[in-house]
Legacy VTK file of the C-alpha trace (Angstrom):
# vtk DataFile Version 3.0
C-alpha trace
ASCII
DATASET POLYDATA
POINTS 197 float
97.837 118.597 111.258
97.525 118.606 115.001
98.676 115.440 116.797
96.218 114.664 119.558
97.178 111.035 120.169
100.270 108.928 119.582
100.172 105.366 120.880
102.630 102.467 120.581
100.936 99.514 118.934
103.513 96.759 118.519
107.056 95.788 117.472
107.681 93.260 114.702
110.892 91.335 114.170
109.980 90.491 110.551
107.520 91.313 107.785
105.335 88.316 108.532
104.429 89.536 111.978
103.608 93.140 110.975
100.093 94.080 112.212
97.071 94.244 109.962
95.481 97.516 111.059
94.143 98.784 107.735
95.641 102.230 108.460
97.871 104.028 105.943
101.553 103.962 107.001
104.453 106.406 106.880
107.855 104.917 107.585
110.982 106.668 108.884
114.449 105.336 108.269
118.019 106.651 108.148
121.610 105.876 108.754
122.342 105.039 112.391
122.830 108.139 114.581
120.941 110.465 112.228
118.523 111.604 114.945
115.498 109.477 114.008
114.122 108.843 117.490
114.391 112.523 118.361
112.543 113.471 115.177
109.727 111.001 115.843
109.352 112.386 119.341
109.196 115.898 117.875
106.518 114.912 115.351
104.448 113.219 118.050
105.052 116.107 120.464
106.170 113.588 123.099
109.537 113.100 124.725
109.205 109.358 125.149
107.447 107.966 122.098
110.626 106.578 120.582
113.564 105.637 122.766
116.555 107.939 122.214
119.812 106.034 122.589
123.439 107.136 122.638
124.299 103.831 120.945
123.922 103.928 117.167
121.665 101.239 115.713
119.519 100.817 118.834
116.326 100.206 116.822
116.285 96.502 115.966
112.571 95.921 115.345
109.891 97.478 113.144
107.961 99.695 115.585
104.372 100.739 114.874
102.699 103.809 116.427
99.063 104.790 115.844
98.758 108.582 115.299
95.406 110.327 115.938
93.805 106.882 115.618
93.953 107.627 111.864
97.372 106.677 110.468
100.463 104.723 111.379
103.952 106.024 111.990
106.518 103.244 111.447
109.971 103.392 113.000
112.382 101.264 110.970
115.852 100.008 111.993
118.568 102.263 110.677
120.948 101.157 107.965
124.731 101.245 108.282
126.695 101.082 111.491
125.210 99.072 114.355
126.906 97.119 117.117
125.193 93.811 116.451
126.272 90.418 115.170
126.422 90.124 111.383
123.635 87.525 111.429
121.332 89.822 113.424
122.084 92.718 111.099
121.180 90.588 108.041
117.912 89.546 109.776
116.679 93.029 110.349
117.866 94.253 106.986
115.744 91.512 105.419
112.788 92.552 107.595
113.163 96.172 106.432
113.537 95.336 102.732
110.541 92.972 102.903
108.455 95.646 104.637
109.420 98.402 102.203
108.912 96.370 99.058
105.753 94.426 100.067
103.729 96.524 102.527
100.572 97.551 100.622
99.464 100.299 103.051
102.884 102.058 102.988
102.325 105.537 101.540
105.736 107.150 101.904
109.195 106.499 103.302
110.908 109.442 104.968
114.639 108.998 104.494
116.595 110.934 107.137
119.841 112.593 106.041
122.343 114.289 108.386
122.482 117.872 107.090
125.982 118.368 108.602
127.510 115.968 106.106
128.304 116.065 102.426
126.510 113.326 100.399
127.170 109.859 101.770
127.203 106.880 99.419
125.147 104.755 101.811
122.285 107.326 101.755
122.428 107.735 97.970
122.489 103.943 97.486
119.445 103.528 99.697
117.476 106.229 97.879
118.483 104.625 94.578
117.185 101.259 95.856
113.830 102.868 96.764
113.569 104.596 93.382
114.325 101.411 91.456
111.704 99.589 93.490
109.131 102.280 92.806
108.762 103.004 96.514
107.649 106.618 97.190
110.017 108.548 99.436
110.785 111.978 100.758
113.991 113.324 102.293
114.332 114.805 105.772
117.561 116.669 106.414
118.068 116.512 110.186
120.153 118.475 112.739
119.968 121.768 110.800
120.625 123.747 113.995
124.112 122.203 114.346
125.604 123.899 111.306
125.559 127.383 109.770
122.618 127.983 107.393
124.949 128.275 104.334
126.564 124.926 105.139
123.168 123.214 105.436
122.028 124.819 102.174
125.189 123.662 100.435
124.977 120.068 101.717
121.280 119.810 100.748
122.045 121.083 97.241
124.990 118.667 96.891
122.841 115.744 97.971
120.014 116.574 95.565
122.532 117.023 92.747
124.159 113.653 93.453
120.764 111.987 93.690
119.637 113.504 90.375
122.430 111.553 88.682
120.838 108.314 89.898
117.081 109.005 89.973
114.633 110.911 87.822
112.766 113.795 89.399
113.502 115.601 92.648
111.849 114.126 95.769
110.074 116.279 98.302
112.473 117.297 101.008
112.275 118.892 104.412
114.784 120.460 106.781
114.296 119.772 110.463
115.720 120.570 113.885
114.521 118.812 117.016
116.019 121.633 119.056
114.053 124.454 117.423
111.088 122.425 116.107
111.872 123.470 112.540
110.179 121.409 109.871
107.662 119.677 112.120
104.627 121.447 110.659
105.791 120.912 107.090
106.330 117.140 107.534
102.907 116.704 109.216
101.231 118.855 106.553
102.727 116.598 103.844
101.435 113.503 105.689
97.976 115.100 105.811
98.107 115.846 102.038
99.019 112.248 101.265
96.236 110.903 103.504
93.689 113.052 101.729
94.954 112.148 98.251
LINES 1 198
197 0 1 2 3 4 5 6 7 8 9 10 11 12 13 14 15 16 17 18 19 20 21 22 23 24 25 26 27 28 29 30 31 32 33 34 35 36 37 38 39 40 41 42 43 44 45 46 47 48 49 50 51 52 53 54 55 56 57 58 59 60 61 62 63 64 65 66 67 68 69 70 71 72 73 74 75 76 77 78 79 80 81 82 83 84 85 86 87 88 89 90 91 92 93 94 95 96 97 98 99 100 101 102 103 104 105 106 107 108 109 110 111 112 113 114 115 116 117 118 119 120 121 122 123 124 125 126 127 128 129 130 131 132 133 134 135 136 137 138 139 140 141 142 143 144 145 146 147 148 149 150 151 152 153 154 155 156 157 158 159 160 161 162 163 164 165 166 167 168 169 170 171 172 173 174 175 176 177 178 179 180 181 182 183 184 185 186 187 188 189 190 191 192 193 194 195 196
C-alpha cells in the first residue's frame, strides 16, 4: 500500500464525541514511551503527523487521521505511566476502553511492544483484555534497531510464549524500526489485506 494522503481529522476526549466517518479504522496503542508517535509518522511517511514528545503519556485524546481518503488511523492514549492526575488518567482510560469495546468500524488494534524488554505484565494484561473482549489485535515490536538481532528475537519469542498461556492462537506480529523503516511495508500490507477482506 502506498500512502498518498494522511490528514488529521479530529481529536475526541471520549467515545461519545468520536466522528462518524463510515471509514474502517485501525487503532494504535501501547505503553507510554513505546515509540507510537514515531511509528505513526513512519507509516504515514510524514515527520509531523503525530506529535513526538519526550514526555511519556503525551497523547491524552483519541486522535483520528484519514489515510488515502479510504481508511482511518486512530492514535489512542498509551496505557501505563503518564504524568497526569489520577482523575484525568481514569477519564482517558474509560474513553479508550469504550472506544475499543464499542466502535463498530474498528477492524484491528495494533498493540505496540518495546522489543528491548522482556515480557511486561502490563502489555500481557492488555492483550488478555482484548482477547477476552473478542477485539482483533496484532502486535508491533518497536525499536528493533536498538538491540542486537538475537536479543530482539529472544524477547519476541518470550512474549509470544507468555501470551500463549493466556490467549488461544498466535496473533499476527510485526517488527519495526523507525530509524531503518523496517516493518513499514508489512504493516501497511496487512492493513490493505484487512480492508479488502
